[in-house]
All heavy atoms as a GROMACS GRO file, in nm:
protein
  387
    1MET      N    1   8.862   9.861   8.813
    1MET     CA    2   8.829   9.999   8.788
    1MET      C    3   8.957  10.075   8.779
    1MET      O    4   9.057  10.046   8.837
    1MET     CB    5   8.735  10.051   8.898
    1MET     CG    6   8.684  10.188   8.867
    1MET     SD    7   8.548  10.230   8.985
    1MET     CE    8   8.456  10.329   8.880
    2ASP      N    9   8.950  10.187   8.704
    2ASP     CA   10   9.069  10.267   8.678
    2ASP      C   11   9.118  10.338   8.811
    2ASP      O   12   9.033  10.389   8.886
    2ASP     CB   13   9.028  10.381   8.583
    2ASP     CG   14   9.143  10.471   8.543
    2ASP    OD1   15   9.256  10.423   8.544
    2ASP    OD2   16   9.113  10.588   8.518
    3PRO      N   17   9.247  10.329   8.838
    3PRO     CA   18   9.298  10.383   8.967
    3PRO      C   19   9.270  10.532   8.982
    3PRO      O   20   9.243  10.579   9.093
    3PRO     CB   21   9.446  10.357   8.960
    3PRO     CG   22   9.460  10.244   8.860
    3PRO     CD   23   9.348  10.257   8.769
    4VAL      N   24   9.269  10.608   8.870
    4VAL     CA   25   9.247  10.753   8.881
    4VAL      C   26   9.098  10.776   8.919
    4VAL      O   27   9.076  10.864   9.003
    4VAL     CB   28   9.278  10.819   8.744
    4VAL    CG1   29   9.238  10.970   8.747
    4VAL    CG2   30   9.427  10.806   8.708
    5SER      N   31   9.011  10.694   8.870
    5SER     CA   32   8.869  10.708   8.908
    5SER      C   33   8.844  10.676   9.052
    5SER      O   34   8.768  10.739   9.119
    5SER     CB   35   8.782  10.613   8.818
    5SER     OG   36   8.798  10.643   8.685
    6LEU      N   37   8.919  10.576   9.102
    6LEU     CA   38   8.904  10.542   9.244
    6LEU      C   39   8.962  10.650   9.333
    6LEU      O   40   8.902  10.680   9.439
    6LEU     CB   41   8.980  10.412   9.273
    6LEU     CG   42   8.914  10.281   9.222
    6LEU    CD1   43   9.001  10.161   9.246
    6LEU    CD2   44   8.779  10.263   9.287
    7ILE      N   45   9.068  10.716   9.286
    7ILE     CA   46   9.125  10.831   9.373
    7ILE      C   47   9.021  10.950   9.372
    7ILE      O   48   8.997  11.001   9.481
    7ILE     CB   49   9.255  10.871   9.318
    7ILE    CG1   50   9.359  10.759   9.344
    7ILE    CG2   51   9.303  11.004   9.381
    7ILE    CD1   52   9.494  10.778   9.280
    8VAL      N   53   8.963  10.977   9.257
    8VAL     CA   54   8.865  11.082   9.257
    8VAL      C   55   8.744  11.046   9.339
    8VAL      O   56   8.688  11.128   9.417
    8VAL     CB   57   8.818  11.118   9.108
    8VAL    CG1   58   8.708  11.214   9.105
    8VAL    CG2   59   8.943  11.175   9.034
    9LEU      N   60   8.702  10.922   9.327
    9LEU     CA   61   8.583  10.878   9.405
    9LEU      C   62   8.620  10.873   9.556
    9LEU      O   63   8.528  10.894   9.637
    9LEU     CB   64   8.548  10.737   9.357
    9LEU     CG   65   8.412  10.687   9.391
    9LEU    CD1   66   8.303  10.784   9.346
    9LEU    CD2   67   8.382  10.551   9.336
   10SER      N   68   8.749  10.861   9.591
   10SER     CA   69   8.782  10.861   9.729
   10SER      C   70   8.755  10.998   9.795
   10SER      O   71   8.726  11.006   9.912
   10SER     CB   72   8.931  10.828   9.746
   10SER     OG   73   8.954  10.696   9.710
   11PHE      N   74   8.767  11.101   9.717
   11PHE     CA   75   8.739  11.237   9.772
   11PHE      C   76   8.585  11.261   9.776
   11PHE      O   77   8.537  11.333   9.860
   11PHE     CB   78   8.803  11.342   9.679
   11PHE     CG   79   8.946  11.353   9.706
   11PHE    CD1   80   9.038  11.298   9.615
   11PHE    CD2   81   9.001  11.419   9.816
   11PHE    CE1   82   9.176  11.308   9.638
   11PHE    CE2   83   9.134  11.433   9.833
   11PHE     CZ   84   9.225  11.371   9.750
   12LEU      N   85   8.508  11.204   9.681
   12LEU     CA   86   8.363  11.230   9.677
   12LEU      C   87   8.282  11.138   9.767
   12LEU      O   88   8.204  11.184   9.849
   12LEU     CB   89   8.312  11.214   9.535
   12LEU     CG   90   8.380  11.309   9.432
   12LEU    CD1   91   8.332  11.273   9.290
   12LEU    CD2   92   8.353  11.454   9.467
   13LEU      N   93   8.309  11.004   9.758
   13LEU     CA   94   8.236  10.906   9.836
   13LEU      C   95   8.335  10.796   9.880
   13LEU      O   96   8.350  10.695   9.819
   13LEU     CB   97   8.124  10.841   9.751
   13LEU     CG   98   8.013  10.932   9.705
   13LEU    CD1   99   7.923  10.863   9.606
   13LEU    CD2  100   7.930  10.973   9.828
   14PRO      N  101   8.403  10.827   9.991
   14PRO     CA  102   8.508  10.731  10.037
   14PRO      C  103   8.468  10.587  10.053
   14PRO      O  104   8.528  10.497  10.005
   14PRO     CB  105   8.559  10.794  10.170
   14PRO     CG  106   8.516  10.935  10.162
   14PRO     CD  107   8.397  10.946  10.075
   15PRO      N  108   8.345  10.563  10.123
   15PRO     CA  109   8.309  10.416  10.135
   15PRO      C  110   8.286  10.346  10.001
   15PRO      O  111   8.321  10.230   9.988
   15PRO     CB  112   8.180  10.422  10.218
   15PRO     CG  113   8.189  10.553  10.291
   15PRO     CD  114   8.256  10.645  10.197
   16LEU      N  115   8.229  10.418   9.905
   16LEU     CA  116   8.211  10.357   9.771
   16LEU      C  117   8.339  10.322   9.704
   16LEU      O  118   8.354  10.214   9.644
   16LEU     CB  119   8.123  10.449   9.681
   16LEU     CG  120   8.094  10.399   9.547
   16LEU    CD1  121   8.015  10.265   9.553
   16LEU    CD2  122   8.018  10.497   9.462
   17ALA      N  123   8.441  10.414   9.715
   17ALA     CA  124   8.568  10.383   9.657
   17ALA      C  125   8.635  10.254   9.725
   17ALA      O  126   8.693  10.176   9.654
   17ALA     CB  127   8.662  10.505   9.675
   18VAL      N  128   8.624  10.250   9.858
   18VAL     CA  129   8.683  10.131   9.922
   18VAL      C  130   8.603  10.006   9.886
   18VAL      O  131   8.663   9.898   9.861
   18VAL     CB  132   8.686  10.152  10.074
   18VAL    CG1  133   8.721  10.025  10.149
   18VAL    CG2  134   8.771  10.269  10.112
   19TYR      N  135   8.474  10.018   9.870
   19TYR     CA  136   8.393   9.899   9.832
   19TYR      C  137   8.430   9.848   9.689
   19TYR      O  138   8.451   9.731   9.670
   19TYR     CB  139   8.246   9.935   9.829
   19TYR     CG  140   8.159   9.830   9.772
   19TYR    CD1  141   8.132   9.714   9.832
   19TYR    CD2  142   8.099   9.856   9.643
   19TYR    CE1  143   8.054   9.611   9.776
   19TYR    CE2  144   8.024   9.761   9.588
   19TYR     CZ  145   7.998   9.639   9.649
   19TYR     OH  146   7.922   9.542   9.590
   20LEU      N  147   8.451   9.943   9.602
   20LEU     CA  148   8.490   9.906   9.465
   20LEU      C  149   8.629   9.848   9.459
   20LEU      O  150   8.658   9.764   9.372
   20LEU     CB  151   8.474  10.025   9.368
   20LEU     CG  152   8.333  10.072   9.343
   20LEU    CD1  153   8.337  10.194   9.255
   20LEU    CD2  154   8.247   9.963   9.275
   21ALA      N  155   8.721   9.891   9.550
   21ALA     CA  156   8.856   9.847   9.550
   21ALA      C  157   8.871   9.710   9.622
   21ALA      O  158   8.942   9.626   9.567
   21ALA     CB  159   8.947   9.948   9.621
   22VAL      N  160   8.804   9.685   9.730
   22VAL     CA  161   8.827   9.563   9.806
   22VAL      C  162   8.700   9.484   9.835
   22VAL      O  163   8.708   9.370   9.889
   22VAL     CB  164   8.906   9.588   9.935
   22VAL    CG1  165   9.044   9.645   9.908
   22VAL    CG2  166   8.831   9.679  10.031
   23GLY      N  167   8.583   9.542   9.811
   23GLY     CA  168   8.462   9.466   9.836
   23GLY      C  169   8.413   9.489   9.982
   23GLY      O  170   8.478   9.570  10.054
   24ILE      N  171   8.310   9.419  10.020
   24ILE     CA  172   8.265   9.436  10.161
   24ILE      C  173   8.349   9.351  10.249
   24ILE      O  174   8.353   9.233  10.239
   24ILE     CB  175   8.116   9.396  10.168
   24ILE    CG1  176   8.032   9.492  10.087
   24ILE    CG2  177   8.073   9.396  10.317
   24ILE    CD1  178   7.902   9.534  10.146
   25GLY      N  179   8.414   9.419  10.341
   25GLY     CA  180   8.500   9.354  10.438
   25GLY      C  181   8.544   9.447  10.547
   25GLY      O  182   8.478   9.556  10.561
   26ASP      N  183   8.635   9.419  10.623
   26ASP     CA  184   8.680   9.504  10.730
   26ASP      C  185   8.722   9.642  10.686
   26ASP      O  186   8.682   9.739  10.750
   26ASP     CB  187   8.792   9.440  10.814
   26ASP     CG  188   8.745   9.317  10.893
   26ASP    OD1  189   8.626   9.306  10.918
   26ASP    OD2  190   8.826   9.229  10.926
   27PRO      N  191   8.801   9.656  10.576
   27PRO     CA  192   8.836   9.797  10.535
   27PRO      C  193   8.710   9.879  10.499
   27PRO      O  194   8.706   9.998  10.530
   27PRO     CB  195   8.922   9.776  10.411
   27PRO     CG  196   8.977   9.641  10.422
   27PRO     CD  197   8.866   9.560  10.489
   28PHE      N  198   8.607   9.811  10.437
   28PHE     CA  199   8.489   9.892  10.404
   28PHE      C  200   8.423   9.939  10.531
   28PHE      O  201   8.381  10.061  10.539
   28PHE     CB  202   8.394   9.807  10.322
   28PHE     CG  203   8.260   9.873  10.304
   28PHE    CD1  204   8.240   9.973  10.213
   28PHE    CD2  205   8.149   9.828  10.381
   28PHE    CE1  206   8.116  10.035  10.196
   28PHE    CE2  207   8.021   9.889  10.362
   28PHE     CZ  208   8.011   9.989  10.266
   29TRP      N  209   8.397   9.853  10.625
   29TRP     CA  210   8.322   9.893  10.750
   29TRP      C  211   8.402   9.997  10.832
   29TRP      O  212   8.345  10.090  10.885
   29TRP     CB  213   8.292   9.774  10.833
   29TRP     CG  214   8.196   9.680  10.766
   29TRP    CD1  215   8.222   9.558  10.716
   29TRP    CD2  216   8.060   9.715  10.731
   29TRP    NE1  217   8.106   9.512  10.656
   29TRP    CE2  218   8.006   9.601  10.659
   29TRP    CE3  219   7.976   9.823  10.754
   29TRP    CZ2  220   7.876   9.598  10.613
   29TRP    CZ3  221   7.847   9.814  10.708
   29TRP    CH2  222   7.796   9.708  10.637
   30LEU      N  223   8.535   9.981  10.831
   30LEU     CA  224   8.619  10.080  10.903
   30LEU      C  225   8.610  10.217  10.834
   30LEU      O  226   8.592  10.317  10.898
   30LEU     CB  227   8.765  10.034  10.907
   30LEU     CG  228   8.865  10.131  10.969
   30LEU    CD1  229   8.830  10.161  11.115
   30LEU    CD2  230   9.006  10.077  10.957
   31ASN      N  231   8.609  10.214  10.703
   31ASN     CA  232   8.599  10.340  10.628
   31ASN      C  233   8.461  10.402  10.647
   31ASN      O  234   8.453  10.524  10.661
   31ASN     CB  235   8.626  10.323  10.478
   31ASN     CG  236   8.635  10.452  10.408
   31ASN    OD1  237   8.537  10.502  10.354
   31ASN    ND2  238   8.753  10.504  10.402
   32LEU      N  239   8.359  10.322  10.649
   32LEU     CA  240   8.224  10.375  10.672
   32LEU      C  241   8.219  10.442  10.810
   32LEU      O  242   8.161  10.550  10.819
   32LEU     CB  243   8.121  10.264  10.655
   32LEU     CG  244   7.974  10.309  10.667
   32LEU    CD1  245   7.941  10.398  10.556
   32LEU    CD2  246   7.885  10.191  10.667
   33LEU      N  247   8.273  10.376  10.911
   33LEU     CA  248   8.277  10.433  11.046
   33LEU      C  249   8.357  10.565  11.049
   33LEU      O  250   8.314  10.664  11.110
   33LEU     CB  251   8.329  10.332  11.140
   33LEU     CG  252   8.341  10.373  11.286
   33LEU    CD1  253   8.201  10.395  11.352
   33LEU    CD2  254   8.420  10.273  11.364
   34LEU      N  255   8.470  10.564  10.987
   34LEU     CA  256   8.557  10.685  10.988
   34LEU      C  257   8.484  10.799  10.914
   34LEU      O  258   8.491  10.917  10.954
   34LEU     CB  259   8.690  10.655  10.918
   34LEU     CG  260   8.788  10.576  11.008
   34LEU    CD1  261   8.905  10.529  10.919
   34LEU    CD2  262   8.832  10.651  11.130
   35THR      N  263   8.418  10.770  10.808
   35THR     CA  264   8.346  10.871  10.729
   35THR      C  265   8.232  10.924  10.809
   35THR      O  266   8.210  11.050  10.804
   35THR     CB  267   8.300  10.815  10.595
   35THR    OG1  268   8.406  10.764  10.524
   35THR    CG2  269   8.229  10.919  10.512
   36LEU      N  270   8.168  10.843  10.889
   36LEU     CA  271   8.053  10.897  10.968
   36LEU      C  272   8.101  10.978  11.083
   36LEU      O  273   8.037  11.074  11.128
   36LEU     CB  274   7.965  10.776  11.016
   36LEU     CG  275   7.884  10.706  10.909
   36LEU    CD1  276   7.817  10.579  10.974
   36LEU    CD2  277   7.785  10.793  10.848
   37MET      N  278   8.220  10.942  11.135
   37MET     CA  279   8.277  11.018  11.247
   37MET      C  280   8.334  11.151  11.204
   37MET      O  281   8.335  11.250  11.277
   37MET     CB  282   8.385  10.937  11.319
   37MET     CG  283   8.329  10.819  11.394
   37MET     SD  284   8.458  10.709  11.461
   37MET     CE  285   8.564  10.815  11.546
   38GLY      N  286   8.385  11.154  11.083
   38GLY     CA  287   8.444  11.275  11.024
   38GLY      C  288   8.484  11.246  10.883
   38GLY      O  289   8.544  11.141  10.851
   39TYR      N  290   8.446  11.341  10.796
   39TYR     CA  291   8.464  11.313  10.652
   39TYR      C  292   8.614  11.299  10.612
   39TYR      O  293   8.646  11.211  10.538
   39TYR     CB  294   8.399  11.429  10.572
   39TYR     CG  295   8.380  11.403  10.433
   39TYR    CD1  296   8.294  11.302  10.390
   39TYR    CD2  297   8.453  11.471  10.335
   39TYR    CE1  298   8.275  11.275  10.253
   39TYR    CE2  299   8.437  11.443  10.198
   39TYR     CZ  300   8.347  11.348  10.161
   39TYR     OH  301   8.329  11.321  10.028
   40VAL      N  302   8.696  11.378  10.670
   40VAL     CA  303   8.838  11.379  10.634
   40VAL      C  304   8.913  11.250  10.671
   40VAL      O  305   8.988  11.193  10.593
   40VAL     CB  306   8.916  11.501  10.699
   40VAL    CG1  307   9.065  11.495  10.675
   40VAL    CG2  308   8.857  11.632  10.639
   41PRO      N  309   8.888  11.191  10.790
   41PRO     CA  310   8.949  11.061  10.821
   41PRO      C  311   8.902  10.954  10.716
   41PRO      O  312   8.981  10.865  10.684
   41PRO     CB  313   8.901  11.025  10.960
   41PRO     CG  314   8.872  11.154  11.026
   41PRO     CD  315   8.819  11.241  10.911
   42GLY      N  316   8.781  10.960  10.676
   42GLY     CA  317   8.733  10.865  10.575
   42GLY      C  318   8.802  10.880  10.441
   42GLY      O  319   8.839  10.778  10.376
   43ILE      N  320   8.830  10.999  10.404
   43ILE     CA  321   8.902  11.028  10.284
   43ILE      C  322   9.048  10.971  10.291
   43ILE      O  323   9.096  10.907  10.197
   43ILE     CB  324   8.906  11.179  10.245
   43ILE    CG1  325   8.763  11.228  10.207
   43ILE    CG2  326   9.001  11.211  10.132
   43ILE    CD1  327   8.751  11.375  10.196
   44ILE      N  328   9.110  10.999  10.402
   44ILE     CA  329   9.253  10.960  10.418
   44ILE      C  330   9.257  10.804  10.417
   44ILE      O  331   9.344  10.748  10.353
   44ILE     CB  332   9.311  11.019  10.550
   44ILE    CG1  333   9.321  11.165  10.538
   44ILE    CG2  334   9.439  10.950  10.584
   44ILE    CD1  335   9.352  11.230  10.674
   45HIS      N  336   9.167  10.741  10.486
   45HIS     CA  337   9.170  10.595  10.486
   45HIS      C  338   9.138  10.538  10.347
   45HIS      O  339   9.201  10.445  10.304
   45HIS     CB  340   9.067  10.536  10.585
   45HIS     CG  341   9.060  10.393  10.594
   45HIS    ND1  342   8.962  10.319  10.530
   45HIS    CD2  343   9.141  10.305  10.650
   45HIS    CE1  344   8.984  10.189  10.551
   45HIS    NE2  345   9.088  10.178  10.624
   46ALA      N  346   9.042  10.601  10.272
   46ALA     CA  347   9.009  10.553  10.141
   46ALA      C  348   9.134  10.570  10.049
   46ALA      O  349   9.159  10.479   9.968
   46ALA     CB  350   8.894  10.630  10.086
   47LEU      N  351   9.205  10.678  10.058
   47LEU     CA  352   9.323  10.698   9.975
   47LEU      C  353   9.434  10.593  10.006
   47LEU      O  354   9.498  10.542   9.916
   47LEU     CB  355   9.377  10.834   9.987
   47LEU     CG  356   9.298  10.946   9.924
   47LEU    CD1  357   9.349  11.083   9.969
   47LEU    CD2  358   9.287  10.931   9.778
   48ILE      N  359   9.446  10.556  10.134
   48ILE     CA  360   9.543  10.458  10.170
   48ILE      C  361   9.504  10.323  10.113
   48ILE      O  362   9.584  10.246  10.063
   48ILE     CB  363   9.562  10.451  10.325
   48ILE    CG1  364   9.625  10.579  10.378
   48ILE    CG2  365   9.632  10.325  10.370
   48ILE    CD1  366   9.624  10.591  10.530
   49VAL      N  367   9.376  10.284  10.121
   49VAL     CA  368   9.329  10.159  10.078
   49VAL      C  369   9.338  10.143   9.927
   49VAL      O  370   9.379  10.043   9.869
   49VAL     CB  371   9.183  10.126  10.124
   49VAL    CG1  372   9.127  10.006  10.058
   49VAL    CG2  373   9.186  10.110  10.273
   50VAL      N  374   9.300  10.252   9.851
   50VAL     CA  375   9.294  10.251   9.706
   50VAL      C  376   9.430  10.252   9.647
   50VAL      O  377   9.450  10.182   9.543
   50VAL     CB  378   9.207  10.371   9.654
   50VAL    CG1  379   9.225  10.391   9.511
   50VAL    CG2  380   9.067  10.350   9.692
   51THR      N  381   9.526  10.322   9.704
   51THR     CA  382   9.662  10.333   9.644
   51THR      C  383   9.749  10.229   9.689
   51THR      O  384   9.726  10.150   9.775
   51THR     CB  385   9.726  10.472   9.662
   51THR    OG1  386   9.728  10.498   9.804
   51THR    CG2  387   9.642  10.577   9.599
   0.00000   0.00000   0.00000
């Protein structure tokens, strides 16, 4: 997927962006947990994983 699309998707739906970047694995579950605990940590983690 296009890197720019993944970055935009990181702001809208962080777990989906991580899923599309690396699939279902530890980064996805960590991002889902971070997003549920607070939206901003999920965004930050998604940006780190995607870029």
